[in-house]
N, C-alpha and C positions, 0 to 999 in steps of 0.2 A: 469730965466733959459734960456740958449741959445737953439736955435732950434736944433743944432747938438746934444746936450746932450739929449734933449727930444726925438729925433729920436732913439738914441742908447739905452735909457732906455725903450722905447716902444718896440723895437726889443727884448731886454732882457726879458721883461715880456711875449711877444708873444711866444718866444722859451721855456721859463720856464714852462709855462702851456701846451704848445703843447706836450712836453715830457711826462708829467704826464697823459694827456688824451690818448695819443697814445697807451699805454700798459695797463693802469689801468682799464678802462671801460670794456674792453673785456677779462680781465685776466681769469675770471671764465669760460667763453666759451672756451678759449684756453685750460685751464686745463682739462675740461671735454673731449674735442675732442682729444687732443694730449697726455694727461697723464692718462686718465681714472680716473680722480679725483672724489672723493665723495664730498658731500656737506660739510662735516667736513673739508676735505682738502682745499676746496675753502675758507671756513670761516677762517681757520688758515692762509692761504696766505694773505688774506685781513687784518688780525690782525697784520701782520708785519708792515704795514704802521702806524697803530695805536700805536704800541710799539715804533716805531721810533719817532712818534710825542711826546711821553712822554719823550723821552731821548734828542731830539734835542735842547729844550730850555736850557738844562744844557750845552750842547756843545757850542752853540752860545753865551750864556751869560757868561760862565766861561772861555772859551778858545778863540773862534773866535773874540769876541768883544774886548778882552783884548790884544791880542798878534799879530794878523795878519790883513793885509789889506783885507777888505771884498771881493773885486772883485777878488783878487788872490786866496784866499782859495775856493771861489765859482768856479773858473776856474778849479782848481785841482779836486774838488769833482765831477764836471760834467764829466771830462775826465775819472776818475776812474769809475764813474757810467756807462759810455758807455760800458766799458769792462764787467761789471757785467750784464748789460742787454743782451749782446751777450751770456755770459756764461749761462744765464737763459734758452736759447733756446737749450743748449747742454745736459741738464739733462733729464733723462727719467722717474723719479718717483717723486711723489708729495712731499715727505718728503725732498728730497734734493733740490727740487725747492723752498720750503719754506725758507730754509736757504739762498739760493742765493737772493731771494726777500727781506728777512730781511736785508741782508748785503747792498743791493742796497738802501732800504728805509732809512737805517741809514746814507747813503751817500747823498741821495737826499733831505730828509726833512730839514736839516739845510740850504740848498740853498734857500728855500722859505723865511726864515727870512733874510738871507743875501741879497737876491735880493731886499727886502723891504728896508734894511739898505742902500744899494747903491743908491736906488731911493730917499729916504728921505734926504740923505746927500747932494744931488745936488739941492734940491728944495728951492725956496725962499718963497713960500706960499704953504706948503704941503696940507692944507685943500682944496684948489682949484685945485692944480696941480696933486696930487696923483691919484684921481679917473680917470682922463683922461689918465694917464700912465697905471694904473692897468687894465683898460678896455681892453687893448691889450692882457692881460693874458686870459681873457674870450674869446677873438677872437681867440687866439691860440688854446684853448681847442676845440672850435667849428670847426676850420679848420682841426685839427687832426681827429675829429670824422667824418667829411665829407670825408676825404681821406680814412680812414679805412673802412667806409661803402661803398663808391663808388668803391674802389678796391676789396671789398669783401674778406678781409684778416683777419676777426675776429677770425677764428679758426686756424690761421697759425702763425708761428714764425715771420712773416714779421712785425707784430705790434711792436715787441721788436727791430727788426733791424731798423725800422723807428725811434723809440724813441732814439736808440743808435746813429744813424747818426746825429740827431738834438742835442743830448747831446754833441757830439764832437764839433759841430758848436758853441754851446753856451759856451762850455769850452774855446775854442779859443777866442771867442768874449769877454769873461769876462776879459781877460788880457788887452784888449783895452778900457775897461770901465773907467770912471773917477775914480781917486784914492779916496778910502774911507778908511783912516787909522784907526787903532784900536782906539776906543773912550773911553774905560774904563768905569768908573761909574761916573756920574755927582753927584756933591755934593747935598745931600738931596734926591736923587732919590732911591727908592727901586726897585731892579730888581730881587731879589731872590724870587722864586715861593713860598717857604714855610717859609719866614721870618715872624717875629712877626708882622711887618707892613702890609705885604700883606694879612696875615690871619685875620687881624683885620676887614676886610670887612664882615666876617661872624657874627660879632656882630649885624649886621642888619638882623633881622629875615626874612624880605621879600626877601632879596637877597639869604639867605640860602635856602629858599623854592624854589626859582627860580633855584639855582645851582643844587639841587637834580633833579628837573624836566629836566634840560638840559642834565644831565647824562642819565636819563631814556629814553629820546626821541631819544637818539643816537642808541638805540636798533632797533627801526623801520628804522632809517637811514641806519644801516648796512645791513638790508635786501635788500634795494634798490641798494646800491653800489655793494654788492656781487652777487646778483642774478637777477637783472633786465635784464641784457643783455642775460644770459643763458635762462631766461624765454621767452624773446621776440624771441630768435632764436628757442626755442623748440616749441612754438605755431605757428611758421611759418610767422612771420612778415617779410616783404621785407626790407632788408638792415637796420636792427635795430640800428646799431651803428650810422648810418646817421640820423635816426629819433630821437635818444636820445638827439641830440644836441638842439632839441626844448626846452629841459629843461634849457639849458644854455641861450638861447634867452630870455626865460621868466625870468630867474634870472637877466639878465641885465636890463630888463624892470621894474620889481617889486622893484629892489633895489632903483630906483629913487623915489618911492613912500614913502619909509620909513622916510626920514627926514621930509616930509610933515605931515605924520601921527603920528610921534613919540609924539608930544606934543598936538595933536588935539584929538585923540581917546584914548591916554594913552598906557603905556607899556603893561599893562595886556591884553587889548583888542587885541593889535597887536600880542602878544604871543599866545593868544587863537586862533586867526585866523590861525596862523602857525601850531598849533597842529591839529586843525580841518582839515587842508589841508592834513596832513599825513593820517588821518582816511579816508578821501574821496578818496585819491589816491589809497590806498590799497583795498578799497571796489570796486573801478573801475577795478583794476587789477583782483580781485577775481571773478567778475561777467562778465567781458568783454573779457576774454581770448578766448572765442569761436569764436570771430571775430578779428583775429590778426591785421587787418588793420582798425578796427572800431573806432568810435569816443571815446568810453570809454577808450581804451588803449592810444590813443593820448592825451586825456585830463589828464590821469594819469601822463603821461610824462611831459606835460606842467605845471602841478601843482608844479613841482620841484622849480620853482621860488618862489612861496608862501611858500612852505615847508621850503626851506633853508633860504631865506631872512627874512621872518617874524619871524623866531625863532632865527637863529644863528647870522645874521647880527645885528638884534635888540639886541641880547644877548651881543654882543661885545660892542655896544653903551651903553647899560645899565650897563655893568661891568665898563666901563670907567667912567661914571658919578658917580657911587656909590663909586669908589675907590678914586677919587680925583686926583689932578695933580701929587703928588709925588709917588703915588702907581699905576698909571694907567698901566704902562708897565708890572708890576708884575701881576696885575689883569687880563690883557689880556692873559698873558702866562698861568696863572692858569686856566682860562676858557678854553683855547685850550687844556691844559693838561687833564682836566677833561672830555671834550666832545670828541674831535677827538683822545684823548689818551685812558683814562680809559673807557669812555662810548662805544667807538668803539671796544675796546678789548672784552668787555662783549658782545656787539651786534654781532660781527663777529663770536665769539664762539657759541653763542646761535642760530644764523641764520643757521649756518652749521648743527647743530644737528637737527633743524626743517626740513631743506631741505632733509636730509637723512631719517628722520622718514616718510616722505610722498613720498618716491620713489614708483612709480607704473610701473612695467615692465621696459621699456626703458625710461620712462619719469617720471613726477612728478604730484601729485595732487596739482596743483597750487592754486586752490580755497582755500583749507585748509591752505596752506602755507601763502598766503597773508592775510587771516583773522586773523592770529595770531599777526603780527605787527599792524594791525588795532585795535585789542583788547587792545594791550599794549598802543598804542597812546590814546585810549579812556580812559584807566585807568589813564594815565598821565593828560589828560584833566580834569577829575573829581578831581584829587588831586590838580591840579593847581587852579581850580575854588574855591574849598573850603578853601584852605590854604594860597593862595597868596593874600596879601592885601597891595598894595602900598599906604601908607597913605598920601603921599604928592607928588606933581608933580616932575618929574625928568627933570630938565631944560635942 
C-alpha cells in the first residue's frame, strides 16, 4: 500500500470517529440542559443509533455494496449528515429531537461499514495494515473528547456544530479517496444476516449461549453510553468529557493484549474478565460518586478498555472463528445486529426508565441507578459460568 493512500485512509478514519465522538458522548447532557429531557427521552435518543445499527447492514449489503462506489456514497451520506446535525440544534423538544437523531443515525451508521470497505479494498495485507489505519479512528474519538471538554461545550449545541463541520470535511474528502467500486457478492460467500448458512452457527450450543450473553450484557453497556456523562456532570467532575477519553486510551492498550490471551487463557476466561469489569465499574460509580474527582470514578472510566475489548472485541473474533471462512462476514454482521442493535435498543429503553425512577429533586439517586446494571452484569456472569462450555480450543 502506497504511503499516500495510507495517509488518506488514516485521515478518513480519524474524521469518521471524530464525528461520532463529538456529539454522541455528551448528547444526554445536552438534552437535559437544553431540552429539559427526562431519562426516558435520553434513552430513546440513544436507541436511535441502535435502530440504525440494525438497519444499516441491509443498506450496505443489499444496496451500497452492489450498485455504488463506496467512497462516493459515503461522501453523500456525510454531507447529508452535516445538515441533519445542524437541524438537531434547531428543535426545542425531545420528541422531535429523537426523529432528527434517528434520521442522522440512519445516514451515519452505513458510513462505518463503508469506511472499512474503502480501507480493506486498498490493503495488500489487511491483517497487518488495518489495525494501524483503524487506530486513527480511536485517536479521532480521543481528540474530539479533548476539544469538547477543553472548550466546555458539553451542554451547548456547539458539539453538533463541531461534528457537522467535520462531517462536511469528510464528505468532501470522500470523493478524493481511492475508488472502491461495488463488489457484489463473491462466489460461495454468505453475506445475508438471516440466511440458512449464517444461522447455522447456532447449531453450536456454546456459541448460542455466548450470543444470548452478548445481548444481555448490552443492557449495562447502554447505561454507560447514555448516562455516564450526565452522571459525571451532575456530581461535579471537572471537564468530564475530557476525562472520559481515558476509557479510549485504555481501549487502545487492552486490545493489544487480546491476541496474546485468546489462545492462552481461553475464550471463556477472557469473556468472564470482561463481564467482571462491568460489575466492578458500576460498583465504583455507585460508591465513589461522593468524590467526583476521586480514584474510584477514574478507575471506573479506565475500565472501559477491559469492559469493551475483553467482551466485544473477543466476541467478534470468536464469531469469526466459529463461523468459518464462507460465513464470517454474515456472522460479524449478525453479532453487530444483536449487540449494538437489539441489545442496545433494549438497554437504552430500560436505562431511561431506571434513570427516571430514581430522580431525586433536581438530581438523581446515582447509587441506586448504577447498582442495577451491576446486578444485571452479575446475573449474566452467573449465567455464563454455569452454561458456557467451550469443549475445544478455538484456533
